[in-house]
MARFI-950606 format. One record per residue (C-alpha): residue number from 0; residue in three letters; chain; x, y, z. Coordinates in steps of 0.05 Angstrom, whole numbers, plus 5000, padded with zeros to 4 digits. Layout:
MARFI-950606
<atom><i>NUM</i><aa>ALA</aa><ch>A</ch><xx>X</xx><yy>Y</yy><zz>Z</zz></atom>
...
//
This chain:
MARFI-950606
<atom><i>0</i><aa>UNK</aa><ch>A</ch><xx>5490</xx><yy>9082</yy><zz>2786</zz></atom>
<atom><i>1</i><aa>UNK</aa><ch>A</ch><xx>5473</xx><yy>9138</yy><zz>2841</zz></atom>
<atom><i>2</i><aa>UNK</aa><ch>A</ch><xx>5504</xx><yy>9200</yy><zz>2863</zz></atom>
<atom><i>3</i><aa>UNK</aa><ch>A</ch><xx>5496</xx><yy>9228</yy><zz>2925</zz></atom>
<atom><i>4</i><aa>UNK</aa><ch>A</ch><xx>5473</xx><yy>9294</yy><zz>2932</zz></atom>
<atom><i>5</i><aa>UNK</aa><ch>A</ch><xx>5453</xx><yy>9355</yy><zz>2995</zz></atom>
<atom><i>6</i><aa>UNK</aa><ch>A</ch><xx>5381</xx><yy>9382</yy><zz>2999</zz></atom>
<atom><i>7</i><aa>UNK</aa><ch>A</ch><xx>5361</xx><yy>9434</yy><zz>3031</zz></atom>
<atom><i>8</i><aa>UNK</aa><ch>A</ch><xx>5281</xx><yy>9415</yy><zz>3049</zz></atom>
<atom><i>9</i><aa>UNK</aa><ch>A</ch><xx>5224</xx><yy>9441</yy><zz>3086</zz></atom>
<atom><i>10</i><aa>UNK</aa><ch>A</ch><xx>5189</xx><yy>9391</yy><zz>3136</zz></atom>
<atom><i>11</i><aa>UNK</aa><ch>A</ch><xx>5116</xx><yy>9413</yy><zz>3144</zz></atom>
<atom><i>12</i><aa>UNK</aa><ch>A</ch><xx>5073</xx><yy>9392</yy><zz>3209</zz></atom>
<atom><i>13</i><aa>UNK</aa><ch>A</ch><xx>5042</xx><yy>9331</yy><zz>3183</zz></atom>
<atom><i>14</i><aa>UNK</aa><ch>A</ch><xx>5121</xx><yy>9306</yy><zz>3166</zz></atom>
<atom><i>15</i><aa>UNK</aa><ch>A</ch><xx>5116</xx><yy>9304</yy><zz>3091</zz></atom>
<atom><i>16</i><aa>UNK</aa><ch>A</ch><xx>5190</xx><yy>9327</yy><zz>3069</zz></atom>
<atom><i>17</i><aa>UNK</aa><ch>A</ch><xx>5189</xx><yy>9382</yy><zz>3009</zz></atom>
<atom><i>18</i><aa>UNK</aa><ch>A</ch><xx>5266</xx><yy>9386</yy><zz>2973</zz></atom>
<atom><i>19</i><aa>UNK</aa><ch>A</ch><xx>5269</xx><yy>9456</yy><zz>2956</zz></atom>
<atom><i>20</i><aa>UNK</aa><ch>A</ch><xx>5349</xx><yy>9459</yy><zz>2938</zz></atom>
<atom><i>21</i><aa>UNK</aa><ch>A</ch><xx>5394</xx><yy>9408</yy><zz>2906</zz></atom>
<atom><i>22</i><aa>UNK</aa><ch>A</ch><xx>5470</xx><yy>9413</yy><zz>2921</zz></atom>
<atom><i>23</i><aa>UNK</aa><ch>A</ch><xx>5516</xx><yy>9370</yy><zz>2879</zz></atom>
<atom><i>24</i><aa>UNK</aa><ch>A</ch><xx>5576</xx><yy>9344</yy><zz>2906</zz></atom>
<atom><i>25</i><aa>UNK</aa><ch>A</ch><xx>5626</xx><yy>9393</yy><zz>2875</zz></atom>
<atom><i>26</i><aa>UNK</aa><ch>A</ch><xx>5582</xx><yy>9449</yy><zz>2910</zz></atom>
<atom><i>27</i><aa>UNK</aa><ch>A</ch><xx>5543</xx><yy>9477</yy><zz>2849</zz></atom>
<atom><i>28</i><aa>UNK</aa><ch>A</ch><xx>5464</xx><yy>9483</yy><zz>2877</zz></atom>
<atom><i>29</i><aa>UNK</aa><ch>A</ch><xx>5399</xx><yy>9487</yy><zz>2838</zz></atom>
<atom><i>30</i><aa>UNK</aa><ch>A</ch><xx>5327</xx><yy>9505</yy><zz>2863</zz></atom>
<atom><i>31</i><aa>UNK</aa><ch>A</ch><xx>5278</xx><yy>9449</yy><zz>2860</zz></atom>
<atom><i>32</i><aa>UNK</aa><ch>A</ch><xx>5227</xx><yy>9486</yy><zz>2812</zz></atom>
<atom><i>33</i><aa>UNK</aa><ch>A</ch><xx>5164</xx><yy>9436</yy><zz>2819</zz></atom>
<atom><i>34</i><aa>UNK</aa><ch>A</ch><xx>5157</xx><yy>9368</yy><zz>2854</zz></atom>
<atom><i>35</i><aa>UNK</aa><ch>A</ch><xx>5112</xx><yy>9333</yy><zz>2804</zz></atom>
<atom><i>36</i><aa>UNK</aa><ch>A</ch><xx>5107</xx><yy>9261</yy><zz>2838</zz></atom>
<atom><i>37</i><aa>UNK</aa><ch>A</ch><xx>5125</xx><yy>9233</yy><zz>2905</zz></atom>
<atom><i>38</i><aa>UNK</aa><ch>A</ch><xx>5121</xx><yy>9161</yy><zz>2925</zz></atom>
<atom><i>39</i><aa>UNK</aa><ch>A</ch><xx>5149</xx><yy>9102</yy><zz>2956</zz></atom>
<atom><i>40</i><aa>UNK</aa><ch>A</ch><xx>5199</xx><yy>9068</yy><zz>2910</zz></atom>
<atom><i>41</i><aa>UNK</aa><ch>A</ch><xx>5254</xx><yy>9036</yy><zz>2890</zz></atom>
<atom><i>42</i><aa>UNK</aa><ch>A</ch><xx>5322</xx><yy>9061</yy><zz>2851</zz></atom>
<atom><i>43</i><aa>UNK</aa><ch>A</ch><xx>5321</xx><yy>9018</yy><zz>2794</zz></atom>
<atom><i>44</i><aa>UNK</aa><ch>A</ch><xx>5385</xx><yy>9026</yy><zz>2771</zz></atom>
<atom><i>45</i><aa>UNK</aa><ch>A</ch><xx>5419</xx><yy>9048</yy><zz>2836</zz></atom>
<atom><i>46</i><aa>UNK</aa><ch>A</ch><xx>5398</xx><yy>8989</yy><zz>2882</zz></atom>
<atom><i>47</i><aa>UNK</aa><ch>A</ch><xx>5360</xx><yy>9041</yy><zz>2931</zz></atom>
<atom><i>48</i><aa>UNK</aa><ch>A</ch><xx>5293</xx><yy>9044</yy><zz>2966</zz></atom>
<atom><i>49</i><aa>UNK</aa><ch>A</ch><xx>5258</xx><yy>9091</yy><zz>3002</zz></atom>
<atom><i>50</i><aa>UNK</aa><ch>A</ch><xx>5219</xx><yy>9157</yy><zz>2972</zz></atom>
<atom><i>51</i><aa>UNK</aa><ch>A</ch><xx>5223</xx><yy>9179</yy><zz>2901</zz></atom>
<atom><i>52</i><aa>UNK</aa><ch>A</ch><xx>5215</xx><yy>9250</yy><zz>2881</zz></atom>
<atom><i>53</i><aa>UNK</aa><ch>A</ch><xx>5206</xx><yy>9268</yy><zz>2816</zz></atom>
<atom><i>54</i><aa>UNK</aa><ch>A</ch><xx>5227</xx><yy>9333</yy><zz>2804</zz></atom>
<atom><i>55</i><aa>UNK</aa><ch>A</ch><xx>5236</xx><yy>9389</yy><zz>2755</zz></atom>
<atom><i>56</i><aa>UNK</aa><ch>A</ch><xx>5310</xx><yy>9419</yy><zz>2764</zz></atom>
<atom><i>57</i><aa>UNK</aa><ch>A</ch><xx>5340</xx><yy>9460</yy><zz>2713</zz></atom>
<atom><i>58</i><aa>UNK</aa><ch>A</ch><xx>5291</xx><yy>9447</yy><zz>2671</zz></atom>
<atom><i>59</i><aa>UNK</aa><ch>A</ch><xx>5310</xx><yy>9369</yy><zz>2668</zz></atom>
<atom><i>60</i><aa>UNK</aa><ch>A</ch><xx>5261</xx><yy>9319</yy><zz>2701</zz></atom>
<atom><i>61</i><aa>UNK</aa><ch>A</ch><xx>5301</xx><yy>9288</yy><zz>2754</zz></atom>
<atom><i>62</i><aa>UNK</aa><ch>A</ch><xx>5291</xx><yy>9230</yy><zz>2803</zz></atom>
<atom><i>63</i><aa>UNK</aa><ch>A</ch><xx>5308</xx><yy>9249</yy><zz>2876</zz></atom>
<atom><i>64</i><aa>UNK</aa><ch>A</ch><xx>5312</xx><yy>9190</yy><zz>2919</zz></atom>
<atom><i>65</i><aa>UNK</aa><ch>A</ch><xx>5309</xx><yy>9199</yy><zz>2999</zz></atom>
<atom><i>66</i><aa>UNK</aa><ch>A</ch><xx>5328</xx><yy>9127</yy><zz>3034</zz></atom>
<atom><i>67</i><aa>UNK</aa><ch>A</ch><xx>5317</xx><yy>9161</yy><zz>3105</zz></atom>
<atom><i>68</i><aa>UNK</aa><ch>A</ch><xx>5381</xx><yy>9185</yy><zz>3123</zz></atom>
<atom><i>69</i><aa>UNK</aa><ch>A</ch><xx>5409</xx><yy>9197</yy><zz>3049</zz></atom>
<atom><i>70</i><aa>UNK</aa><ch>A</ch><xx>5388</xx><yy>9236</yy><zz>2984</zz></atom>
<atom><i>71</i><aa>UNK</aa><ch>A</ch><xx>5409</xx><yy>9208</yy><zz>2918</zz></atom>
<atom><i>72</i><aa>UNK</aa><ch>A</ch><xx>5395</xx><yy>9211</yy><zz>2844</zz></atom>
<atom><i>73</i><aa>UNK</aa><ch>A</ch><xx>5395</xx><yy>9162</yy><zz>2793</zz></atom>
<atom><i>74</i><aa>UNK</aa><ch>A</ch><xx>5425</xx><yy>9152</yy><zz>2730</zz></atom>
//
């Protein structure tokens, strides 16, 4: 299952995307404390493909996916 989220991100001159804040559908938001890993990957439980950002958000390890147009997390 996947949940679509909003992301405030920093885009650098080399074209890299760095998520900074995750916006939950109900309006809550959390800063991305740290990006641990970035790689091309498939969301195993959510049938999605793109870039996976392994992040620390609110003291949890979160797999955040970007498919080129949308952001989502995998449950």
